[in-house]
Structures are given as C-alpha cells and as structure tokens.
N, C-alpha and C positions, 0 to 999 in steps of 0.2 A: 375740525377742518382740515388742520394739518395729517391726519392720521389716515384719511380716505385718499383711496389710491387715486391716481388722476391719468386719464384716456385720453390722448394726441387723439384728433378724429377731422379726417379728410372727408367734407360734406360736397358731392356733386351732383348740384340739381339747378337748369335752367331756371325752375320756378322758384322763385321768393319766397311765395306762400307756402308752398313745400316743405324748401330750407327752415323758415320759421318755425311751422309744425314740426319736423325733426327735432327742431332746437328745442323745443319746448317739451316734447317726447324724452328727449334723453334727459335734460334739465331737473326733470322728476324722480328720476333716481339718485334714491340719496344715499345710494352703497360707493357710487363713482364722483367723482369729478372731471366733466370732459371741457376738453379743450379745444376749440373746433374750429376749424380752418372751411372756406367757403370757396367754391369755383362755378361760376355758373354754365360754361363751356368744361370739353373732355380736355382741348388744348389747356386749359388753365388747371384745369385739375390734372395731369401730368405732368406738367411743369413743377406742381407744389409737392407731388409725388415723390419727384426726384429729388428736389433741391431742399427738402423737409424731410425730419422723420415724423412718424407716425403709425398710431396704431393699429390703427384700422381706417378701412373707407369704405363711405356709405354711396351708393354708386349708383343714380337714375340710368335707367335702359334710355331714355326716350334725349338725346341730347341736341343740341340746336348745329352744331359741326359736327357730331357722328354719335355711332351708337354705344351705351355701356360694352356689350360684347367689342365691338373696334376698341373701345379703352383698353380693357383686357390686355388686348392682342398686342397692342402696343408698350403695354406697361408690363408683361411678362419677360424675365430674364433667360438668359441664354441657357440655364440649365430648363427650362420648361415652369419654373416656379413662379409664383408670384412675390415680389416680397414683401407685400402690405397684404395682410387678410383683407377681404371682398366679400363687402354684402353688397348685391343686388335689389335694386326696384325697379315690379314689373308692374304691367298694367293687371289688372283681373284674368285669370283663365290663358293668361299668355305663359304657357306651359314650354312652348318651343324656346320662349327667348330662355326662362330661368334655366332649362339643360342645355342651352347651349353657352351662359354663362357659366352652369358649374363645369363644365369642357372644360371654359379656358382657364379653371382655378379659382373661381370665386366659390367661398368657403359655405356661402349659404346667400337667399333670397327672399326679401318680403316684397307678399303683392298689395298693390294700392289696392283697397277695396274701395265701395262706395262709403260705408260708416270711417273708415279711418284709420280700421283695428289695425291694420302695420303698425299704427304708431305705438298702440299698445307695448306692441311685441317689439319694436325698436331694440329699447336698448337689453330685453335681455337676449334678443337675437345677435348685440353685438357684447355682450359679457361671454356668452356661450360662444362665438366663433373665437373673443381671445383666450378662454378656457383649451379650446381644442389647439389655439395653435399654442399653448404654454405647453398644454401633456404633449405637441409634436415634436418640439423643442426638448423638454425632457427626455423624451424616448430618444432619440438622435444624439442626446449628451451621453442619455446609461450604451446607445448601441456602441458612442465612442470610446466607453471606459472597459465595454465589454472585449471591444477589440485589443485594447491597449494591456487588459487584463490576458487574454488570447496570446499576446506578443512576449508579455511576461513569463508565462506559462511557458510558452514555447521554448524561447531565450532557457529557460530553470530547465527543461527534458534535455535543450540540447547544453547544457551544463552538465551533465547526469556521466559518470566515467562509463557507464555500459553504451552500447551500443542500442535505441528504440525504434522500430520501426511495423510498420504497419503490411500490411499483405493480402494482396485478393483471394476471394474463396474459390473463382471459379478457374482461374492459370494459379495452380499452387506456384509458390516462390514469386508472385509475380509484385516487385514493391509498388505501394501508392505512397508512400514515406519511408524516410531515414533519418533518423540526423547524422551529423556532423562529423560523429564518430567512426565513421563507418571508414574515415576518408585512412585510421591507423591500418588497414590492411593494403593501402598503396596507389590504390587505383583513382581516377577523378569521381564526383561526387554523383556529376550526372551522369557517368556508364553504369549505375546500378539502375537506373530507369527505362535505360534503352533495353536490357538483356528481357528478354522473355520470362527469363528462370528467374531471373534476379541471385541471392545467394546459393541457389542450388547449384549453380556453375559452377561456384568456388569451393563447394564438398571435395574435400579430398576421396578421392576413388574408393579407397577401402570402407568410407560411411557413406555412401549417396545413394547406395540403395533402401538401409534401414533408415535412411535421414527422409528420402522420400517417400516411402511406405509410413513413417508416424506425420509428414504434412499433410496424407491423400487420408487418410485416419480422421486427424483433426477438424480437418474442410467437412469432410461427408458427417462425421457422427457430432461432432462440436465436443470432443472428448479436452482436456488442457492436453497442451504441449509440450515434455521435456526432454529434454534429450542435449547430450553432448557429443560434439563432433568435433573433426576438424576442416578449417580453410586453409586456403593457399592463398597467402601474400603475392605480390604482384611480382616481387623478388624470388619467389618457390619457397620460401618459407613456408612452417605449417605452423598454426594457431590453434588453441583447445578453446572453446568457447560453450557457455550452457545457454541453451536457448529454450526459455522459459515464453511458452504462448496461451493465449485465449481466444476462442471466437464472440465478436461481439455482437450481441443483438440489437434490434429497438425496443421501445415501451410495447411493441405487440410481440414482441415474440421475434422477429424475421433476424435470420443472420445478416449481417454487413460486410464484415471484414475480419479479417488474422493480427491479432495485435500482442506483441512478443517485445522480449527484452533479450539481449545476447550479452552476455558475461562474458569476457576474457578469463581464462582462470589455467590459463595455461601455465603460469606459476604453481598453482594447484597439480595439478596432472605432475608438475616435472617433481613437484615438491613430493607427490605420491609415489611416482615411478623410484624415486632415490629412497622411499621407506619402505617400496619392495623390494627394492635390492637389498636393503641392509638387512630387510627379514628373513630374505630368502639364506644373505650371507652369514648372518647368527645360525641358523639353524644348521648350516653346512659346519660350521665352528661348533655348535653343541653334538653333531653326530660324531664328528672328528674327536672331541673330547671322551665322548662315552665310551669309543672302542679304545684309546689312547692316552689312558687318564694322568699314567706317567709323563707323558710330553705336553700334557695343557699346563703349565703351571704358568707358561708364558704366552702360551694360542689366549688362557681367561683372559688377562692383565689387556690382551691386546683387544677383545672381547669387550669388557669390562667400557676401554676407551670409546670404544664405537659404538655401543651403548648410551653413555654421556653424550658422546654426538647425536645422535639418535633424536632423544630426550628434549637435545636444547634444540631439533629444527622443526621438533612437533610441534612445539610450545612456540615457537613463530609463526608456523601455520596457524593454530590457533588463537595467535593474537592479530594475524592477518583477517581471518573470520570474525573476531568483534568489531575490528574498525569498520568492516564490510558492514555489517549489522545494524554498527551507529549512523553510520552514513545513509542508509534506509529511512531508517527511525527520521533522523533530522529531515528528509525527503518530505516524509507523510506529516512529521509534526510544523512543516511550513504551512501547508493548504491550510485554507482559509476553512474549509468544511468541517465536521466533526469525523473521524471514522473510529469504528473499531472492530477487532477482529475478533468472533464467536468459534466456538468450539462448537462437535453436533448436539450437545446439551444446553446451547444457549450460555454459554458464561462466556465472558468476557477475557480472552485472551491478549488482546492489546488496546490501545485507548490512545491517540495523540492530543496534544494540547488542547486543538481550538474545540475538540467532546467534552474536556475536562472544565475549561472556561466558560463553555455553553449550557452545561449541567452544575456547576458547582461541588466537584468532591474533586477530592487528591488521588493519584493512580494507585496508592496502596488502597483506597479504599472502595475502587471500583474494581480492578483488578481480578477476575474468579468470581464475580457475582454474576446472578442471573439474570439479563437485559430485564426481560417481560417484568418482572418481578420490580424491577427496579426503578425502570423511568416512564414505562407505558401507564396512563388512564386507562380504565376501562371508558367503552365510546357512551355507555348511558347512563355512567357513575362519575362521582370524583372521589374515586379509588383504585385501589391499582388492581388488576384482574387478580383471581386465586390462581390460577394454576401458571406456572410459567411457560412463557410461549401461544399463553391462551388467545388466538386467533391472527396471529402474527406468525405470517411463513418467510422465513429467513433464510432456507435451503431452499427455495424451489430452484429448479435447474435453470427456468428461464427470468430469474430473478424478480424481484416482487418492489412495487413502487406504491407508497401512497401517503398521505398525512396525516400524524398525530397527533395528538395532545401528549405530551410528556412531562414529565414530575421533574424538580430540579430539586438538589438537595433541601433549600431551605421550606419546601415544601409548596411556593409558586410553582407555574405549569404556563408552559406554551405552546403553539402551534408550530410544529416543527414536517419538514418534507422528508420522508427515509426512503433510501432508497438501498435492497440488499441483492446482493453478489453470491451465489454458492462459488466456495472453493474447492475445485474439485481436482484429486491428484491420479492420476493413469483409469481417470474416470470414476475413483472414489472417491465421493464425497467428503471433506475431513474439516470443512466447517463453513461458514460465511462470513461475509465481507458487511457492516453494515455504514452506511452516509448517511448522515445527518445535516440539515438545513434548516435553518430559524425562518418560518415563513409569519412573523408575529407581523412585521409590516405590512405586507402585502395582506394580508387576512383584515387589516383593520383600513386599509386603502380601499379595499373592493367593497367593504361593506357600508361605507363612507359615501364613494362614486355610488352607490344603489341606492341610497338612500335622497342624496343629490339630486337625481335621474329623474325621483319620482314625486318630491318635495317641490313645495314653494320655498325660497328659503327667507322670504319675509316671514310668514305668518305658522309656519309648520305643517300648515293643511299638503294635503295631496296636489298636483298638478297637473294641465290640461292632460298632459300624455295619460299619467295613471287613471285620472278619468275615466280615459276611452279606455283602456285596459279591462278598470271594472267590469264597464255599460259593455265592452264585449262579451265578458264573462257571463253577468247578466242574460245579455242575447243570445248567447249561446247555448244557457240552459233553458229560457223559453221554450226552446223544441221539446226538451223532454218534460218538461213541468210546467203547466197552464197557470204559474201563479203571475198576477198581476204585480208594473212594478212603473215607478214614474221616477220623472227628471225633473227639476225645479231648478229655473236660470233668475238668479236672484241680482240687482242692481242696486248698489246703494244711490237716493235724491242728493245727499248735501255735503256727498265729500270732496267735489270739486272745489266749493265756498270755502269749506275747511282747509286744503290744500293753499288756497289762493289769500287766505288772508291771515296765516300762522305761520304758512309754511311746508317744506315735504314731513318734516321730520314728526309733524302732529298727523300728517296724511298716517304716514307709517303707523305710528300709536294707535290712532284711530282703526286702522284695518286690523292690529294685532289684537286689540282690547275686541273689538266687536266679532271675530274668527274664534277668540275663544268663548264668548257668551254664547254663540251661536252653537258651537260644537257641543257643548255644554248643556243644550234645551235637545239634543238628539239622541236617536236610536246606539248603542255601539256598532250597530250594524248598516247604520246609515254612512254614507261615505259623502264633506263638503271638503270641494275643493275650491282652489282657487285659480282662475281664469286667468286674470291679469287686469291693473288697475282695480278699480271696483268693482269688479264683476264676476258672482262666484252661482257655482253648481251645486247641486244636492241629489245626491243619486237615493231614493226611499226603495230600499230592496222588499218586498213582497211587501205591497203596500198597493191600493186602488185608486184611482182617479180622484175620487170624490174623499179619502181620507187626506192622499198626498192636500189636497184643494185646502182642508183644515188646519194641515200642520203648516202648510206657508201662511195664511190668517193669523196663527200663534206667532208664527214666525215674525210678521210684519208687526205684532201688537209688543212683540218682545223689542222689537229695534224701534218702532215710536216711542214708547216708555225710556228707551235708554239714551241716557243725555252726555255728549261727549265733551269735558272738559279738560280744558288747555291755558294754564298760566290762569290770569282772570277771566276768560272767556268760556263759557260756555255752550254750544250748538246740539240743538235738535235733530236727529239723525232720522230719516226713512227709508224706506228700502223697497224697491216696486220689482214683483215676484210673478215670471212665467213660468208655467205647469202643463206640463205636456207627458202623455203614456210612452212608456217604453214597449212596443209591439213590435213586430215582424219591419224591421227595416233597417238602412244604414245608420250609421251613429253619429254623421252629419244633418243629416234631414233631421233627425231627433233633435239636436243639438240645434238646429236653425228654426224650430219650432216653437221649440222654448223662447229659443231667443225674440222668436216676433211678439210670442204670447206676454214676453215681459216689457215689449217695446209697446203693447195696446197699451198693458197696466198702466204705464208713462204716459201715453196719448191721453187716458182717461181721467188723469189728475195726480199718477204719483200712491205710492205708500199704499197700494192695494194688489191685490191676487189677479190675475188673468189665465183661465185655464182654454190651452187649443185644444181646437176639437174640429172634426171634420168640418168642407164648407165652413169654414166662419171666413167672412165677411172682410172682415177689419185685417185678419192676418194675409189673406190671399192679397188685398190693397198693397200691405204693405209689403208681399214677397215679390209681387208685380214692381214695386216701384225699386225696391234693391236690382230685380235683375234689370229694371231699366239702367242704373245707374251702371252697372258691372257693365252695359253694352256702350254705355259713355264712354266710361272710362276704357275700356276695348276696343273702342274708336278711334280717339284721340291718339292711343298709343301704335294702331294700326294706320293713320292717316288716313280717315274715312270723311271729315268733315270736305265742303265743299264750298267755296264763295260761289253768290249770284251779284248780278248787278241791275240793278232799276236807275235810268235815266231820271232826274229830277227838272223838268222842262219850266225854261222861262218863258213867262207870258208877255206879252206885246208891250205894258210899261216898262215890264225890268230890263233892267243892265246888268252883267257881270259874268263871271267865269262857270266854264261847264261845272256842270254839278251831279252826283250819282251818291244813292245810298249804297251800302254795300250789306248783304242778305247773306245768309247760313242756312244751310242744306245737311244732312247727314244723311250719307250713302247707304242704304244695306249692301248686305255681301251681294246679292240676287241685283241690285245695281237699281231697283229702286231708291225713288228722294223719298225725306221726310220730314218738314217743316218745323220751324223751331217751336210752334205753338204744343205740338206733340211730346217734346222733350226741354223744353229749358223749363219747365214748373218742376220737373223731375231735377233737373241738375243746381236748380237754386236750393233744393232741400240738401241734397246731400252734396255744396257747399262746392261744385266743379264749374259754375258759371265764369270765376275770376281762370280760373285756368283755359276755359273755352276764348274768356275774351282777350286774353295775350295770344291765341294761335291766332284770332282773329288778323292782331293790331301786329304780330312779325309779317305775318304775309301781305297786309297791305302796306305797309311801310316800305317792306322789301322792293314791292312794287312801284310805288312812288320814287321808291330812290332810282330804279333803273329806267323810269320813263322820263323822270322832271325833276332829273339833277342840275341839268342847263336851263330849266326854263324858268323866263321872267315871272317874275312876282304875280304884277299882275293877269299873267296869263294862264298862273295854276289851276288846272279842275281843280276840284271838292269833292273830295271823296268821306261820303258821312259813314260813322261807322258807329253801330248802336252797341251803349256799357252802361252794363247795370252796375246801377247801386253799392254791392258789393264791392266791384272793381274801384269804384269812385271814390270808396272813404275807407280803402285797406290801405295800410302802411306800405312803404316804400313804392306803390302805384307810382306817384309821379316818377319818380328815379326810375322806376323803372319806363317810362317814354323816354325821358329822356336820354337815358343810355340807347337805347332803341334809337332814336334819332340820331344819335350824335356817331352811333358804331355806324347805320346805313348813309350817313350822309345824304337822311332825306329833307327835304324843306316840308317843317311845321305849318306852314298857313294854307298846306293842301292835304291839311289832316282834320275832319272837323268828330269830332264824339256825340253823341245823341244818347241823351237820356229822358225817363220818363218823367214827366211835371211831379205826379202824384207822389213820386221816389225822393224829391228834392222839398218837399213837404214836410217828411218824416224823418230825414237828416237836413236840417236848412244848415246848421253850422260846419258842420263837416264837408258838405256838398261844397256850401258857395267857398269855404278855403281854397278845397280843390278845382272849382272851375278858373278861381284867379288865380291858379299854379300853373294850370295847365294853359289859361290864355297869356302866362306870361312868357310862357316857349313860344308860344305863335300860332300854337291851337285855336282852331274855329269849335264854336260849342253849339248847339240847337236842342230845346226843350221841345219834347215832343209829347200830344195828345192832350193839348191845352185845353181846358173848358174856361167859361167865360166868368166864375167865382170871383169877388170880388178882390178876394184876400190874396188869389193866385196873382194879380195886377198887382199889389201892393208888395208882394215879394218877390214877381220879375221884378219889380221895379229898382230891388237894391243890389240884382246882378250886372253880370257885362256880359249879354247871350249873342248871339249873332244872327239867329236863327229860332222862328217859331212854328213848326207845326200844329197846325188845327186840329184839333181832335177827327178822326174821320165819321163819328157819331154826328156832328153836321154838318160834312160833306156829304155823305150817301143819301139823296133822293134831294138835295138841296135845289133841284130845279121846281121841283115840286112843292115846296114847303117857303113860304115867305118868312116863317117865322126864323126857321135854321138859317136863313139867308138874312134877315136881321142882325143875327147874334153874330154869324161869321162876320159880318163889316164891321161890327163892333169892335171884334177882336183884331183888327187886321187895322181898323184907324187906329184903337192903342196901342201895339205894336210899332206901328209906323211913327206915332208921335216918342216912342221911346228909342228909335232907328235902330228896331228889329225888322228884319225882314220875314214875309212871312212864306208858309207853304203849303196847300192843299192837299193832304194826302187821300189816298183811296178814291182818285178822279179815273173813275171809270169806264165813263160815256161824254159825249161832244157835247149834250146839254150841259153839264155840269162843268166842262170845261167854260164853255160860255160866261156861264152865272160864275166865276172868279175871277175869270179878265175883268167881268164889268164891274165888281165889285173889288178889282184894284188889287187883287192879292200876284204878288209875284211870281211865286213858283208853284208847277202840279205836278203830282205826282201819281202814279193809275196806270190802269190796261189800258185806259185811251189813249196815254203818252207814251206807253211800251211793257210791254210784260217782263218781269225778273229774265234774265239770260244766263246761261254761265259764264263765271269769271273770264275763263278764255276766250271769250268772245269779242270781249271789249277793245275794240278797235278805237283810240282816241289819236284823231290828228295832230299833225304837231301845230301846237299853238306858236304864234306870234312870240318872236322872241326869244325860243328855243333854239338853241343851237344843234345841228348833225354832230354826231361825232363817231 
C-alpha cells in the first residue's frame, strides 16, 4: 500500500448519493490511493481549495449556491490559470455547460448519464488529467531550463573576444544583435541599433565601397562573407577587422538573417605591414650588395641582424595565431552537441569532445575517416552503407536535417538528429559542418506515449479510443469493399461480486486473466478492447452477423467454463454479449446498438448472446428508457421540474391544521406538462428518484422556512411530500433532512412524508427505523394506498404514523358500492383506534365527499375539493400565532 501513489481530491457536489458513488468509483482504482475531502456547496469547496492542498477537484455543475462555472470563475488566479486541475460533472447533453467549463479552465468533463457510466470513467479522467498536469509542469520546467541554457550560451557568446553580430537582409548593415565587445570602438552600446546602416557607417572611406558591395552580394546571393576592412573608433583611430558571415536559413530554406563575427586583426595587420616593410628593405639591401660588393661587408651584417629580428617577429605572429585557434577549439569543445568538420570527400577534418563521447572514438581514430562509412547505418539494414556518403547529402547549399541511426565504436547504435551545413568560401564549396544530437530518449518517449494513448494499462488490450479508430477504418473500407463486419459488446456477470468479496486486487487479476484467455481464442485480425470496468468490445472484421453470433456463443461457453480462484475461494464467471452489425452509420450508434443488445442479454437471464436486429422491440424499449433517463437528467440540470399543490380538506368531524399534498410535474421545452406516472417508473429504473426527492425537499423546506419560521406550532400547515422507499432507506438521508431543516431554520412539524404502504412491507426493518428517526426530528408521516389486509394492520400497529390514506380503489365509486363503504369504514375505525387520522383520496364527486363524511373519515382529497394548482399560486393566510416581520 505504501508504494501506491496518493491523490488528494476535493469532491464538490451537493448530492450525497453522487458523492458516495464517486467515492466508490475512485476506490475501485487499485493503482492509486485517494484522500477525498467533500463539500456540499460551492462556497465550502472554494474555502477548502484555498486553505488545503489538493491534486485535483471533481466539480458538479449544479450546486445549491452557484453553478460550477461560477465556482471556476472565483477559483481562477490572476494569471488566468486554475491553481488546481478540475474535472466538471455535467448533465447529459449539456454541451454548452461543458464548453463554458473548458473555457473557464476546466481540464476535462464527464456527463452524468442515466447508466452512471461516468463513474466508470471518473478514475481514468482523474488520472489522465493529473498526467496532463504533470506533462504541462514538465514542459514549463523544460522551457525554464531552455531559457537558462539560452542565457548561458548568450553569456558564453558575449565572453568571446571577437564581435558577434546578426544583421538584417532587407537593409544591409542594419543590426539585429551585437555582443558587448562592440564597445571597444568607443560608442554606447545602444547607438548601433539606432543607426540604419549599423557598422557600415563606421567603415573607413577607402574601404566603404567594396565592403558595401560584398554585403549586397551576400544578402542577395547568400554567398559567404569574408572581408578585411578598417573601422573608425569614436576618437578617430583606425582598427582592422576580419568580417566572416553567412546567411542563416530556416528548415524550409528561406533566408532569415546574416550572422557573422568581427575579429580584430589590427595587430596582425601591423605585423604584416612590418613584415612587408622589412621585406622591401631587405630587397633594397640585397640590390645594394649586388652592385657594391666591396662595400657590403658592414651592410651584410646589418641585414643579417635585421633578418633575425624579422624571424622573431614571424614566430611571434604564428604563436598568436595558434593561441587564437586554441581558443576557438575550446569554444567548440564546450558545446553539448557533437560537431564534425568534413572536407568535400566526406572525410573528418575536425571533431569536438561531445561527438567523440557520443560515438566512443578517440580523436586520432576519427580524424581523416569517411563519416558515412564510419558511423551511418543503412536505413533498412543493420550494416553500414557500401559507399561513402550514400544517401547522405552533407553538401546541399540549403543544408540538410534528418534523423538517422548511428553506429558507435563498440557496435551499439542510437538514434540521432543530424544537421549539416555547407561551408562556402567566396561562393566555393570547401566542406561541411555536421551537428549531431542524441535523440534516443525522445524516440523512446514518443513510442511509450503512443502505446499508452491507445492501450488499457491494466489488461494491455486496446482502449476505447483505439477501438473507435479501428472501427472508423473498417467503416471507411466498407465504401469500397462490401465485406461484412460485426461488433460484440461484452459485460461480465459476476465481476462486482468478486470485487466486493475479495477486493480490487482480485478484480484486477480476474480482468487480466480473462482478457488473456479471450485474446488467445480470437483470430489475429480481431480486436479485443477494454471499454472500462468489466465491459469489453470485440471488433470482428470480415465476419457475418451469423458467424459473429457463433463466435459470441463460443466465448460465452469459454467464460462459463473458466473458474476464477483467489486464495481459497473459487468463483464461476459468466458474460453477457450483445452483437451488432457494422454497417453504414456512425460509431456511437453502432456501440449503442451493441450495448443495448448486451443489456437485453442480461435481461433474459445473463450468460447469453443477443443479436441486435432492425425493429427489435426490446432494444427499442431500452433505447426509449435511456432517452427518458437522459431527459430527466437534463431536466434536473435545467431546473425544469415544477411543483403543484392540492389541499387536503378537513371534513366536519375533524379539527386540525391546514393540510396540502405537494405534487410534481415535468415541464417540456414547449411548455407542456407531464405527470409523474409517465416518468417516475423510468426514474426508479435509473436510480434518479432519490435526486428528485431531494430536489423537492429543498424547495418545500425553503418555502416552509420563508413562510412559517415564526408560526405557532399548533397553527403550522402540513406540507405532505411523497417519498420513495429508495430515499427512505438510503444511507445519510436522515442526516440530509436534519441539515436541511437546520440550515433553513424550518419548523419540522410542518413537513410530512408520504410513502406507499406496499414499499414498507418489502423493506420493513429499514423503513421502520428511518420513520422513527424522522419522527424524532419532529416530522410527520403518512402511509398512503393502504388496503384492508389483516397483516397490514399488524404491520401498521408497530409504527408511529400520523395519517393513513385509504387506497383510491376503495374511494372510487364509493357512493354506489356498499361493500367498498364497509371496507373503508373498517379501515377508518381501525386507524382511529390506533390514534391515526385518515384521508380519503380520489374524492372526485360530491357524493363521495358525503359518504366519507358519513363514515367519519377525517380528511378528503380530490377534484371535488380542489384540483391541483401551481405551487406559485398557493396563498396561505397567516395563521393564528404567526407574527409579521
């Protein structure tokens, strides 16, 4: 456990269910250990993000105090960057929310879909985001190192005793850069950039015309510049300089600028002039001795003395030249890249220490050797090329850059980036300079990144991205080749049980073992991919739908015969497979069809195969339900639920507080209303009911707090809210209600929960405990749709509920059926005997109201009392005991 990387994660989501689901999803990632802090509101999340250190944030878009996009706007730093990488959770098809989140700096987003598939992708999204964050940080560090190296090289260049410069090609002489050594001419450093002609303004008048011609020729024809001329210092003195420059081009061969070096050769010139003076003087002396032999004895001695002095001066000049050459060699040896000088035959004339270290040779072993034969390997063979320089253009006038495999002295090889630059002297090719840069690490990194981007790290199978790429290739090929292809969607049937029983390590080993087993049974051209969790996909190329079905059945049998053993436990494993044909269409629809077929296989009993075919009623129903699930999720994100209310009227006998049932409607985008009967079954199937219950409770509790915070307890109205058994038995639901009442300061006796009686029978123990805890908070409780079964009375007698709603089947046609009246009367009397008030629902006529009153029922609810009305129209008069504020 100590070797597992730790990720500190902040989870900002007001929905406790979703937070718990996210925790479980992240806990399934065996490759990392998550330390998770939670926040229910955006403000809590911001305080935690600013006060504690987190590696990443998982942020829900829909928060009680502000949206996820507003959260990002407050979290962003002054430089416009988020200090912590963020994954945004949005509703299905909320593309605009996702786009806005990415604009605000979110690194990724996941869609809360109906099947909660986003939970399977959540660990991968967090890991991918942190990997991208690490790559970005490494890039920033690399850029910093590059700037530091550039500063070091600039410092090195500025320490060179020569004057280095960069000049414009459009305006000959216009300086773009010059090192500080130019100040030896006596002018301020900035002056040289203000002058349009730069150095040309300070050329001696006798040299100006020929130097300007040489500059123009170099700029126009890109020939090397080499000229000796005089420059005038600020105090009028003359200094001789050797100017050597070349036109620098980009990779496409386009000229960029003129780069050159000015070497002060004043002392060399003076020495040369002195030598010339002595040479002429010596010639004069020799002439005089020829004509005057008898007088040359003394003159000859003087000439010999002068000759000795001249030889001394010459040796002094040669020594200075050797020292200058040594300085340039030291400069080249200090460069980190390998540098080789070549003659026109490809033989090495110069090599620096970096190149010798890179290739493993000594300088004596390398100089004079043909480079192509010495270090280059053939592109297709692990041997050196047969001919010197074969395939390698070192002498192109535009230079040459490419990556090659180079041979070391010990026989090993490595990838290197090779750049060659021709050496031109007065337009004549005299050789080339070759730069070598070791590219081994870059090659390995590129290969590793390419593999990781297309493969699942746990099983080694291709991932969803690579599968979709291969599917796209196959679909593109069907336009030319009418071959049949198929896609199988595989879902393991016992994986969650293994994971829950033995832990994630066992689950991972099961996935690895089963992946290897399935891969060994497939054809070489088939593609088995892991989509996430325990879901796989199999792309069968050149395979008909019938053949694919046969292969899928065989795979089912193989998995059924595979028994996974972990420690002392053995688990039978099954797989459900959906098969779909790869025909013209988009990849998403094909995956959806195979997924739906896999779901139908599970519905029909698991460990079987279902083939997707046109007009498949089961798949169509599944697709409709998924669309409904997406619509409900989108409706919650867009706040398109509306509350209605219906009064529960007191009959003549009853006394008590005003009573209302809160009803829910879904508003379509065209403004039409949908009753709960149309969408709640789908919400139950996709586990959306707890989220809807919490949405209703937030609205109702906020309303109670606003209207009745100061109302006397005996005058409080009763707001009855329908509650699902899923919410009632959910972990932390009681704490949610407690915090909701506390935060809003709402009186709990105004809140009444209604739950269907049949649901309490199937979850008897959990429901009883939750009802007792809610009653302890002060809330009221109603059992609705109650029938007359004796067991139900025994069951009810053990609970402490406040209201009992008679099943609508008893109330409808109550006035015409005496038997129903007798049953309703019996239920009413039994409830009163237990101190429970009764409500007759579906009271849709005056005759039913009369019968209910005659039977002694306490309350009536139905169209005969009042039809449901929008929540906003509720007008409750201030009750006795309520203060005005």
